[in-house]
PAZAPA-4460 file (N, C-alpha, C; in steps of 0.05 Angstrom, whole numbers, plus 32768, in hexadecimal, padded with zeros to 4 digits):
% residues 183
    n_x    n_y    n_z   ca_x   ca_y   ca_z    c_x    c_y    c_z   seq   type   mol
   8C7E   90C0   72A9   8C8B   90CB   72B4   8C79   90DE   72CF     1      M     A
   8C5B   90E4   72C0   8C49   90ED   72D0   8C44   90E3   72E9     2      R     A
   8C40   90C1   72E3   8C3C   90AF   72F7   8C56   90B0   730A     3      F     A
   8C70   90B2   7305   8C85   90B2   730C   8C8C   90CC   7331     4      R     A
   8C7D   90DB   7322   8C7C   90FF   732B   8C62   90EB   733A     5      V     A
   8C50   90E7   7342   8C31   90EB   734C   8C3E   90D3   735D     6      V     A
   8C43   90BA   7357   8C4F   909E   7360   8C62   90B5   737A     7      A     A
   8C7B   90BA   7376   8C8B   90CA   738F   8C7A   90D4   7397     8      S     A
   8C69   90E8   7393   8C62   90FE   73AC   8C50   90E9   73BC     9      V     A
   8C3C   90DD   73B6   8C2F   90C4   73C3   8C45   90BC   73DB    10      L     A
   8C50   90AB   73CB   8C64   9098   73D9   8C6C   90AD   73F9    11      L     A
   8C79   90C9   73E8   8C7F   90DB   73FC   8C6D   90E8   7414    12      A     A
   8C57   90EA   7408   8C3F   90F1   7425   8C44   90D6   7430    13      A     A
   8C40   90C2   7428   8C3A   90A3   7437   8C50   90A3   7452    14      V     A
   8C66   90A3   744D   8C80   90A3   7456   8C81   90BB   746A    15      V     A
   8C7F   90D6   7469   8C78   90E6   7477   8C64   90ED   7492    16      S     A
   8C4B   90D6   7485   8C2F   90D1   749A   8C3E   90BA   74AF    17      V     A
   8C48   90AA   74A0   8C4F   908E   74BB   8C53   9098   74D3    18      L     A
   8C6D   90AA   74CF   8C6F   90B2   74F5   8C59   90B8   7502    19      P     A
   8C4E   90CF   74F1   8C36   90D7   750C   8C23   90C4   750B    20      M     A
   8C17   90AD   74F7   8C0E   909E   7504   8C13   9086   7515    21      A     A
   8C2D   9086   7521   8C37   906E   751E   8C32   9080   753C    22      A     A
   8C39   909C   754A   8C32   90AD   7561   8C16   90A9   7562    23      Q     A
   8C04   90A5   7561   8BE8   90A7   755A   8BD8   908F   7564    24      Q     A
   8BE2   907A   755F   8BE2   905F   7562   8BD7   905D   757D    25      A     A
   8BBC   9052   7586   8BBF   9052   759F   8BCC   9035   75AD    26      P     A
   8BD3   903B   75C5   8BE7   9021   75CE   8BDA   9011   75E0    27      T     A
   8BC1   900D   75E2   8BB9   8FF9   75F1   8B9F   8FEA   75DE    28      E     A
   8BA4   8FD3   75E3   8B9A   8FBC   75D7   8B78   8FC4   75D2    29      A     A
   8B6E   8FBD   75B9   8B57   8FC3   75B9   8B47   8FB2   75D3    30      P     A
   8B2D   8FC5   75D2   8B1C   8FB4   75EC   8B0B   8FA3   75E1    31      L     A
   8AFF   8F87   75F2   8AF1   8F77   75ED   8AD5   8F83   75E0    32      R     A
   8AC9   8F68   75D4   8AAC   8F76   75CE   8A99   8F78   75EA    33      R     A
   8A83   8F85   75F2   8A6D   8F8C   75FE   8A63   8F72   760D    34      P     A
   8A66   8F6F   7624   8A4F   8F5E   7635   8A3A   8F50   7629    35      D     A
   8A27   8F71   7627   8A08   8F6F   7624   8A09   8F8E   7615    36      I     A
   89F0   8F92   760A   89E1   8FAA   75F4   89E4   8FAE   7600    37      H     A
   89D9   8FD1   75FC   89D4   8FEA   760C   89C5   8FE6   760C    38      W     A
   89B0   8FF0   7625   8998   8FF4   7622   8993   900C   7633    39      V     A
   8987   9022   762B   8989   903F   763D   8978   903A   7651    40      P     A
   8979   904E   766C   8971   9052   767C   8958   9060   7682    41      T     A
   893D   905C   768D   8935   906D   7684   8930   9086   76A4    42      P     A
   8927   90A5   7698   8930   90B4   76AA   8929   90AF   76CE    43      P     A
   8914   90A6   76C5   8905   909D   76EE   8911   908A   76FB    44      A     A
   891F   9071   76ED   8930   9066   76FA   894A   9061   76FE    45      V     A
   8958   9080   76EB   8973   908C   76EE   896C   90A4   7705    46      V     A
   8956   90AA   770D   894D   90BB   7729   894F   90A6   773A    47      D     A
   893C   908F   773E   893D   9087   7746   8953   907D   7752    48      A     A
   896A   9072   7743   897A   9061   7751   8994   9071   775B    49      M     A
   8991   9087   7755   89A2   90A2   7766   899F   90A7   7786    50      L     A
   897C   90A3   777D   896A   90AE   7797   8972   909C   77A9    51      K     A
   8974   907D   77A2   896F   9068   77AB   8992   906A   77BF    52      L     A
   89A1   906F   77AC   89BC   906E   77B7   89C9   9089   77CE    53      A     A
   89A8   9097   77CC   89B7   90B6   77DC   89CB   90CB   77D3    54      D     A
   89D6   90C2   77BF   89E0   90D7   77B0   89F0   90F7   77B6    55      V     A
   8A02   90FC   77BF   8A06   9118   77C4   8A18   911E   77B6    56      K     A
   8A20   9141   77B8   8A3C   9144   77B4   8A53   9143   77BD    57      P     A
   8A55   9137   77C9   8A6C   9124   77D4   8A71   9106   77C7    58      T     A
   8A58   9103   77BA   8A58   90E8   77B1   8A70   90E9   779D    59      D     A
   8A7D   90CC   7792   8A90   90C2   7770   8A7B   90AE   776E    60      V     A
   8A6C   90B7   7759   8A53   909F   774E   8A65   909C   773C    61      V     A
   8A6B   9072   7734   8A73   906C   771E   8A60   905D   7712    62      Y     A
   8A64   905A   76F2   8A48   904A   76E5   8A53   903A   76D8    63      D     A
   8A52   9021   76D9   8A5F   9010   76CB   8A4A   9004   76B9    64      L     A
   8A5D   900A   769E   8A4B   9004   7688   8A34   901A   7685    65      G     A
   8A41   902F   7680   8A3A   904B   7684   8A29   904F   766F    66      C     A
   8A27   9049   7656   8A16   9047   763F   8A12   9066   7632    67      G     A
   89FF   9077   7635   8A00   908D   7630   89FE   909F   763E    68      D     A
   8A0A   9097   765B   8A1E   90A7   766F   89FF   90AC   7678    69      G     A
   89E5   90B5   767A   89D9   90C4   7684   89D3   90C4   76A1    70      V     A
   89D8   90AC   76B0   89E3   90AB   76CA   89F3   90B8   76D9    71      I     A
   8A0D   90B6   76CF   8A23   90D3   76D8   8A1C   90F0   76D3    72      V     A
   8A0C   90F2   76BD   8A04   910B   76B8   89F7   9113   76CC    73      A     A
   89EA   9103   76CF   89C5   9108   76E1   89D0   9110   76FD    74      T     A
   89E6   90FA   7705   89F2   90FA   771F   8A06   9113   7725    75      A     A
   8A16   9120   7713   8A1C   913D   7714   8A09   914F   7718    76      A     A
   89F9   914F   76FE   89E1   9168   76FD   89D6   916B   770A    77      Q     A
   89C3   9157   771B   89B1   9154   772B   89B9   9158   774C    78      K     A
   89CA   913F   7748   89D8   9140   7768   89F5   9150   776F    79      Y     A
   8A0C   9154   7763   8A1C   9168   7760   8A32   914F   7761    80      G     A
   8A2B   913B   775C   8A45   9127   7762   8A55   9126   774B    81      A     A
   8A6F   911A   7757   8A84   911B   773E   8A7F   90FB   7736    82      T     A
   8A7F   90F8   771A   8A7D   90E0   7711   8A87   90D1   76F8    83      A     A
   8A8F   90BB   76FC   8AA4   90B0   76EA   8A87   9099   76D6    84      V     A
   8A8D   909F   76C1   8A7F   9084   76AA   8A91   906C   769C    85      G     A
   8A95   905B   76A0   8AA4   904B   7691   8A9A   9033   767F    86      I     A
   8A9A   9030   7667   8A8B   9025   764F   8AA3   901D   7642    87      D     A
   8AA3   9004   7636   8AB1   8FF4   761F   8AAC   9000   7606    88      I     A
   8A98   9007   7604   8A95   9005   75E8   8A9C   9032   75E3    89      D     A
   8AA9   9030   75CE   8AB4   9047   75C7   8A9C   9062   75BA    90      P     A
   8A89   9050   75B4   8A71   9060   75AC   8A61   9066   75C1    91      Q     A
   8A5D   9056   75D7   8A4D   9066   75F0   8A5F   907D   75FC    92      R     A
   8A77   9076   75F5   8A8A   9079   7609   8A8C   90A3   75F9    93      V     A
   8A85   90A1   75E1   8A86   90BF   75DA   8A6F   90C8   75D8    94      K     A
   8A55   90B1   75D2   8A3F   90CA   75E7   8A39   90CA   75FC    95      E     A
   8A48   90C0   760C   8A40   90C7   7630   8A56   90E0   762F    96      A     A
   8A6A   90E2   7625   8A76   90F9   7625   8A68   9113   7616    97      T     A
   8A62   910E   75FE   8A4D   9127   75FB   8A33   912A   7606    98      E     A
   8A2B   9115   7614   8A0F   911D   762E   8A1F   912E   7645    99      R     A
   8A34   9126   7647   8A3E   9139   7667   8A45   9158   7654   100      A     A
   8A4A   9152   7645   8A4C   916E   763A   8A36   9180   7637   101      Q     A
   8A22   9176   7627   8A11   9180   7623   89FA   9184   763E   102      K     A
   8A03   917A   764C   89F0   9180   766D   8A01   918F   767C   103      M     A
   8A0F   9198   7670   8A2D   91B0   767D   8A36   91A0   769A   104      G     A
   8A3A   918A   769E   8A46   9176   76AE   8A5F   9174   76A4   105      V     A
   8A70   9173   7694   8A90   916C   768F   8AA3   9169   769D   106      S     A
   8A9F   917D   76AC   8AB0   9182   76C8   8AAC   9177   76DA   107      D     A
   8A9A   916D   76DD   8A9B   9157   76F1   8A94   913B   76E8   108      R     A
   8A94   9133   76D3   8A8E   9115   76C8   8A9A   9115   76B3   109      V     A
   8AAE   90ED   76B8   8AC1   90E7   76AF   8ABD   90D1   76A1   110      E     A
   8ABA   90D0   7684   8AB5   90AF   7672   8ACF   90AC   766F   111      I     A
   8ACB   9097   7674   8AE9   9078   766E   8ADB   9067   765E   112      R     A
   8AE9   9064   764C   8AF2   9049   7640   8AFD   9034   764A   113      Q     A
   8AEB   901E   7654   8AFC   9012   765C   8AE5   8FF5   765F   114      G     A
   8AF5   8FE1   7667   8AE6   8FC3   7678   8ADE   8FC5   7692   115      D     A
   8AC3   8FCB   769F   8ABD   8FC8   76B4   8ACA   8FB2   76C7   116      L     A
   8AD4   8F9C   76BB   8AD6   8F8A   76D1   8AFD   8F91   76D6   117      F     A
   8B02   8FA6   76CA   8B25   8FAE   76C9   8B1F   8FCD   76D5   118      E     A
   8B12   8FD5   76D7   8B0D   8FEE   76DD   8B11   8FF6   76F8   119      A     A
   8B25   900A   76FE   8B2F   9015   771E   8B12   9024   772E   120      D     A
   8B0F   9019   7736   8AEF   901B   7747   8AFB   9024   7765   121      I     A
   8B0C   9027   776A   8B0A   9030   778C   8AFD   9049   7795   122      K     A
   8AFF   905E   778A   8AF8   9074   778A   8ADF   907C   7792   123      D     A
   8ACB   9067   7780   8AA3   906E   7780   8AA2   9070   77A0   124      A     A
   8A8B   907C   77A3   8A7C   907B   77BE   8A60   9078   77B2   125      T     A
   8A59   906F   779C   8A47   905A   7790   8A47   905B   7776   126      V     A
   8A38   9041   776A   8A42   9037   7755   8A24   9032   7746   127      V     A
   8A26   9033   772D   8A0E   9025   7722   8A10   9016   770F   128      T     A
   89F7   9009   770A   89FB   8FEB   76FA   89E4   8FE6   76E9   129      L     A
   89EA   8FE0   76D2   89D4   8FDC   76C7   89D4   8FC2   76B3   130      Y     A
   89D9   8FAB   76BE   89EB   8F9A   76B2   89DF   8F7A   76B6   131      L     A
   89DC   8F64   76AF   89CB   8F4F   76B2   89DA   8F47   76CF   132      L     A
   89C2   8F33   76D0   89D3   8F29   76EE   89E4   8F16   76F1   133      Q     A
   89E5   8F0B   76D7   8A01   8EF9   76D8   8A21   8F11   76D1   134      S     A
   8A16   8F25   76CF   8A2C   8F38   76CA   8A2D   8F3E   76E8   135      L     A
   8A27   8F47   76F3   8A1E   8F4F   7714   8A31   8F42   7723   136      N     A
   8A28   8F27   7725   8A36   8F1C   7730   8A55   8F07   772A   137      M     A
   8A52   8F0E   7712   8A6D   8F13   770C   8A87   8F26   7719   138      K     A
   8A6B   8F3C   7710   8A7D   8F5E   771E   8A8C   8F59   773F   139      L     A
   8A6C   8F4A   774C   8A65   8F49   7764   8A80   8F49   7778   140      M     A
   8A9E   8F36   7773   8AAE   8F32   777F   8AC1   8F4A   7783   141      P     A
   8AC1   8F56   7763   8ACB   8F76   7762   8AC9   8F85   777C   142      K     A
   8AB0   8F86   7771   8AA0   8F9B   7781   8AAA   8F9A   77A3   143      L     A
   8AA0   8F85   77B1   8A9E   8F80   77C6   8AC5   8F85   77D4   144      Q     A
   8ADC   8F78   77B9   8AF6   8F7F   77C4   8AF9   8F9D   77C1   145      K     A
   8AF6   8FA9   77AD   8AFC   8FC6   77AE   8AF1   8FDC   77B7   146      E     A
   8ADA   8FE1   77BA   8AD2   8FEC   77C3   8AC9   8FEF   77E3   147      L     A
   8ACE   9009   77E5   8AC7   9015   780A   8AB8   9016   7812   148      K     A
   8ABD   9002   7830   8A9D   9005   7843   8A8B   9018   783E   149      P     A
   8A76   9019   7834   8A60   902E   7836   8A4E   9039   781A   150      G     A
   8A6B   9029   7805   8A61   9033   77E8   8A4A   9020   77E8   151      T     A
   8A38   9032   77D4   8A16   902C   77D2   8A1F   9028   77A9   152      R     A
   8A14   900C   77AA   8A0C   9003   7791   89F3   8FFD   778A   153      I     A
   89E8   900A   7774   89D2   9002   7774   89CF   8FF8   7748   154      V     A
   89C0   8FE4   774A   89B8   8FD5   7737   89A0   8FE3   7729   155      S     A
   8997   8FE4   7714   8984   8FE3   7704   8975   8FC6   76F0   156      Q     A
   8966   8FB7   7702   8951   8FA4   76F6   895F   8F85   7702   157      S     A
   8982   8F81   7706   898A   8F68   7709   8995   8F6F   7724   158      F     A
   898D   8F55   7731   89A0   8F53   774F   89BC   8F47   774F   159      N     A
   89CF   8F48   7764   89D6   8F3C   7767   89DC   8F1F   776A   160      M     A
   89CA   8F08   776B   89C7   8EEF   776D   89C0   8EE7   778C   161      G     A
   89BF   8ED3   7790   89AE   8EC5   77AF   89C7   8ED0   77C1   162      P     A
   89E1   8ED4   77B5   89FB   8ED9   77CF   8A05   8EF7   77CF   163      D     A
   89FC   8F0B   77C8   89FB   8F1B   77D2   89D6   8F2E   77CF   164      W     A
   89C7   8F2A   77E4   89AB   8F36   77E3   89AD   8F53   77E5   165      P     A
   8999   8F5F   77DC   8999   8F7F   77D6   8995   8F87   77F4   166      A     A
   8994   8FA3   77F7   8994   8FA4   7812   897B   8FB8   7813   167      D     A
   8976   8FC8   77F3   895C   8FD5   77F4   8950   8FCC   77D4   168      K     A
   8938   8FC5   77D0   892B   8FC3   77B8   8911   8FD8   77B2   169      Q     A
   8914   8FE5   7795   8904   8FF5   7791   88F5   8FEE   7776   170      I     A
   88DC   8FF6   776E   88D3   8FEA   7750   88CB   900F   774F   171      E     A
   88D4   9011   7737   88CC   902E   7724   88C6   9026   7708   172      V     A
   88AB   902F   7702   889F   9027   76EB   88AA   900B   76E7   173      N     A
   889F   8FFB   76F1   88A2   8FD8   76EC   88C2   8FD3   76E6   174      G     A
   88DA   8FE4   76F1   88F0   8FDD   76F2   8902   8FD6   7713   175      Y     A
   8909   8FC8   771B   890B   8FBF   772A   8933   8FCE   7731   176      N     A
   8935   8FDF   7747   894C   8FE5   774A   895A   8FD8   7766   177      V     A
   8972   8FD1   776C   8972   8FC1   7781   898C   8FD8   7791   178      Y     A
   8995   8FD5   77AD   89AA   8FE1   77B1   89B9   8FCE   77CF   179      M     A
   89D0   8FD7   77C9   89E1   8FC2   77DD   89F5   8FDB   77E7   180      W     A
   89FF   8FD8   77FF   8A10   8FEA   780A   8A23   8FD8   7814   181      T     A
   8A41   8FD6   780F   8A57   8FCA   780F   8A5C   8FCA   7831   182      V     A
   8A5F   8FBB   7835   8A6B   8FB6   7853   8A83   8FB3   785D   183      K     A
***
């Protein structure tokens, strides 16, 4: 008898929770695996990337594959820009969100979980990247099609290949930093 009472209580609890679980279930399909593993950008390189792009308070900086959010948080804190970080990895999204909060810029930084190849980037005036050259080249048509003329693109370590040479290139502590301006 005792078993039936316990079983009935458990069954009632499970049945009562099911409608709430259905309401809270994510409506989007799970995101795919990241194309590359996250590697942090050194602080000196972050500063060099944002300086090379000549980031101003009027800019909207997008970091595609934002990782821990250091670039977007620095763009907001040091340069007064509005910034959007996009990463496919939920752990990186959590870290980037926490970084923006710790740095006191969560009012100017938005972190989105998403696929950078599908993201809406049309509002960007500056785009930062730290991807492999093959991924930059795959992303290049999207950048050229969706970004407004005058938008600056800055990439750490990897260029866009021979079809789109960089407008500027600098070296910082052994890292190459490339910049393009959308025509």
